[in-house]
C-alpha positions as CSV (number, residue, x, y, z in Angstrom):
1,M,-86.2,-1.1,14.4
2,S,-86.2,-4.9,13.1
3,K,-83.7,-8.0,14.7
4,L,-82.0,-7.7,11.8
5,A,-81.2,-4.1,11.6
6,R,-80.3,-3.9,15.5
7,S,-77.6,-7.2,14.6
8,K,-76.2,-5.1,11.6
9,N,-76.0,-1.9,13.3
10,A,-74.4,-4.1,16.4
11,M,-71.6,-5.3,14.0
12,R,-71.1,-2.1,12.3
13,I,-70.5,-0.5,16.1
14,Q,-68.3,-3.5,16.8
15,D,-66.3,-3.3,13.3
16,R,-65.6,1.1,14.4
17,L,-64.4,-0.1,17.7
18,I,-62.2,-2.9,16.8
19,D,-60.5,-0.4,13.9
20,E,-60.2,2.7,17.0
21,L,-58.6,-0.6,19.0
22,I,-55.7,-1.6,16.0
23,G,-55.8,2.4,15.5
24,V,-54.6,2.5,19.8
25,C,-52.5,-0.5,19.3
26,R,-50.4,1.1,16.2
27,G,-50.1,4.5,18.6
28,V,-48.8,2.8,21.8
29,I,-46.2,0.6,19.9
30,A,-45.1,3.4,17.6
31,D,-42.3,4.6,19.8
32,G,-41.0,0.7,19.8
33,V,-41.7,0.3,23.8
34,I,-44.3,0.0,26.2
35,D,-44.4,1.5,29.6
36,E,-46.9,0.5,32.4
37,S,-49.5,3.3,31.7
38,E,-50.0,2.5,27.9
39,A,-50.3,-1.4,29.0
40,I,-53.0,-0.3,31.9
41,F,-54.6,2.3,29.4
42,L,-54.9,-0.3,26.8
43,G,-56.8,-2.5,29.4
44,Q,-59.3,0.6,30.4
45,W,-60.5,1.1,26.7
46,I,-61.4,-2.7,26.4
47,E,-62.9,-2.4,29.5
48,T,-64.9,1.3,28.3
49,H,-65.9,-0.7,24.7
50,R,-67.5,-3.4,26.6
51,E,-68.9,-4.3,22.8
52,V,-65.7,-6.4,21.6
53,A,-63.9,-6.9,25.1
54,D,-64.8,-10.9,24.1
55,K,-64.7,-10.3,20.1
56,W,-60.8,-11.4,18.7
57,P,-58.5,-9.4,19.0
58,A,-59.6,-7.4,21.7
59,N,-60.0,-10.6,24.1
60,V,-56.6,-11.2,22.9
61,V,-54.9,-8.5,23.9
62,Y,-57.5,-7.8,27.2
63,V,-56.3,-11.0,28.7
64,R,-52.6,-10.7,28.4
65,V,-53.1,-7.3,29.6
66,T,-54.7,-8.5,32.5
67,E,-52.6,-11.1,33.1
68,M,-49.3,-9.4,33.3
69,L,-51.0,-5.9,35.6
70,K,-52.0,-8.9,38.1
71,D,-49.3,-8.0,40.4
72,G,-48.9,-4.5,39.6
73,I,-45.7,-4.5,37.9
74,L,-45.0,-5.1,33.9
75,S,-41.8,-6.9,33.9
76,S,-39.4,-5.7,30.8
77,G,-40.3,-9.8,29.7
78,E,-43.3,-8.7,29.8
79,R,-43.0,-5.8,28.1
80,A,-41.3,-6.9,25.0
81,E,-44.6,-9.9,24.9
82,L,-46.6,-7.2,24.9
83,L,-44.7,-5.8,22.1
84,D,-44.6,-8.4,20.2
85,T,-48.2,-9.2,20.6
86,L,-49.3,-5.7,19.7
87,R,-46.8,-5.9,16.5
88,D,-48.7,-9.4,15.2
89,L,-52.0,-7.7,15.7
90,T,-50.7,-4.4,13.6
91,G,-49.1,-6.1,11.3
92,E,-45.6,-4.6,12.2
93,G,-44.1,-8.0,13.4
94,S,-43.5,-9.6,9.8
95,P,-39.8,-9.9,9.3
96,L,-40.3,-8.0,6.0
97,Q,-41.2,-4.6,8.0
98,E,-43.3,-3.2,5.4
99,P,-46.0,-1.5,5.1
100,N,-49.6,-3.0,5.0
101,Q,-48.5,-6.2,5.8
102,S,-51.3,-8.8,7.0
103,T,-51.9,-9.8,11.0
104,T,-49.9,-12.7,12.2
105,L,-51.5,-13.0,15.4
106,P,-53.9,-15.6,14.9
107,L,-51.4,-17.9,13.2
108,T,-51.6,-21.6,14.3
109,R,-48.3,-22.0,17.2
110,P,-46.3,-23.6,16.7
111,E,-46.5,-23.9,12.9
112,P,-48.1,-27.0,11.8
113,D,-47.5,-29.9,9.5
114,V,-48.9,-29.3,6.2
115,T,-50.3,-31.6,3.5
116,F,-52.1,-31.1,0.1
117,P,-53.8,-34.0,-0.9
118,G,-57.0,-34.3,0.6
119,S,-56.7,-31.4,2.3
120,T,-59.3,-28.6,1.7
121,F,-57.6,-24.4,1.7
122,C,-59.1,-21.0,1.7
123,L,-57.1,-18.2,0.7
124,T,-57.3,-14.3,2.0
125,G,-55.2,-11.5,1.6
126,K,-52.5,-10.4,-0.9
127,F,-49.9,-12.8,-1.9
128,V,-46.4,-12.2,-3.4
129,F,-46.4,-15.6,-4.6
130,G,-48.8,-14.7,-6.9
131,S,-52.3,-13.6,-7.9
132,T,-55.2,-15.7,-6.3
133,L,-56.0,-18.0,-9.2
134,D,-52.1,-18.7,-9.7
135,C,-52.2,-19.9,-5.4
136,E,-55.3,-21.6,-6.2
137,E,-53.8,-23.8,-9.2
138,S,-50.9,-24.3,-7.2
139,I,-52.5,-26.1,-4.8
140,A,-54.8,-28.2,-6.8
141,D,-51.6,-29.1,-8.6
142,I,-50.5,-31.0,-5.8
143,G,-53.7,-32.6,-4.5
144,G,-55.5,-29.9,-2.6
145,A,-59.2,-28.4,-2.9
146,V,-59.5,-24.6,-2.4
147,V,-62.9,-23.2,-0.9
148,S,-64.1,-19.3,-0.4
149,S,-64.7,-19.2,2.7
150,P,-64.0,-21.1,5.3
151,T,-66.2,-23.9,6.9
152,Q,-65.4,-26.9,9.7
153,D,-64.4,-29.0,6.8
154,T,-61.3,-26.5,5.9
155,D,-58.0,-28.0,6.7
156,F,-55.9,-24.8,6.4
157,L,-56.5,-20.8,5.9
158,V,-53.8,-19.4,4.7
159,I,-53.0,-15.9,5.0
160,G,-51.3,-13.9,2.1
161,E,-48.4,-11.5,3.3
162,F,-50.4,-8.2,2.5
163,C,-53.5,-6.5,3.5
164,S,-56.2,-6.9,1.2
165,P,-58.3,-3.8,-0.4
166,D,-61.2,-5.8,0.9
167,W,-60.7,-6.4,4.0
168,V,-63.4,-4.8,7.1
169,H,-60.1,-3.9,8.9
170,T,-56.9,-2.8,7.9
171,T,-55.0,-5.7,8.8
172,F,-57.7,-8.9,8.9
173,G,-61.1,-9.3,7.3
174,R,-64.5,-11.6,7.4
175,A,-62.8,-15.4,6.9
176,I,-60.3,-14.5,9.0
177,E,-62.7,-13.9,12.0
178,R,-64.7,-16.8,11.0
179,A,-61.5,-19.3,10.9
180,I,-60.7,-18.0,14.4
181,E,-64.0,-18.5,15.1
182,L,-64.2,-22.3,14.0
183,R,-61.0,-23.0,15.7
184,D,-62.2,-21.9,19.1
185,Q,-65.0,-24.5,18.8
186,G,-62.5,-27.3,18.4
187,Q,-63.0,-27.3,14.7
188,K,-59.6,-28.9,12.6
189,I,-59.1,-25.5,10.8
190,K,-55.2,-24.2,11.3
191,I,-54.0,-20.8,10.5
192,I,-50.8,-20.1,8.2
193,S,-49.5,-17.6,6.6
194,E,-48.2,-17.5,2.9
195,R,-44.2,-18.2,3.7
196,H,-45.0,-21.2,6.0
197,W,-47.6,-22.2,2.7
198,V,-45.2,-21.7,0.4
199,D,-42.3,-23.5,2.3
200,A,-44.5,-26.4,2.5
201,M,-45.0,-27.0,-1.1
202,A,-41.4,-26.5,-1.6
203,A,-40.9,-29.2,0.4
204,H,-43.8,-30.9,-1.2
205,G,-42.2,-31.0,-4.2
């Protein structure tokens, strides 16, 4: 097997495991509560699947679970925080509480100021605001530029409210993965929700 084939095979395995993790998280939060045994199970699942332990979002979940269980006790505050984290990951933390919501886990916190003239945007997901073309034209009308995928020169990745059927995972796709990589490398990119983007446009107008 060539190096390229091995790399593609490894990526397919990682994608499958991330999908499985999303499913596990959905199962854990189905009853609206998390107990210590479920938190331990999550940590053990990730430890068992080392291929994705350092890959987003498994790394975020693993760090938080490990930190919370360090003293052997999952406090009520930690239960609530972990529940919120998993809801954000699975798209079930959206205030709309509708199916097929995009993940909110990677959003930049606190929400950043959004400027349009001279800024470069990348759009991913499905938007309540309108079609992708509508969104792109609205950005261009107030001085922003739009690119098809995030680069080190991208200022903002805007995640549409709803998941895209084209995404590799149920609640996020490659553009979100790439934006997280760039941010982790210290690049300037900010990840924002559709709602925050719309509010910023309204304020600009």
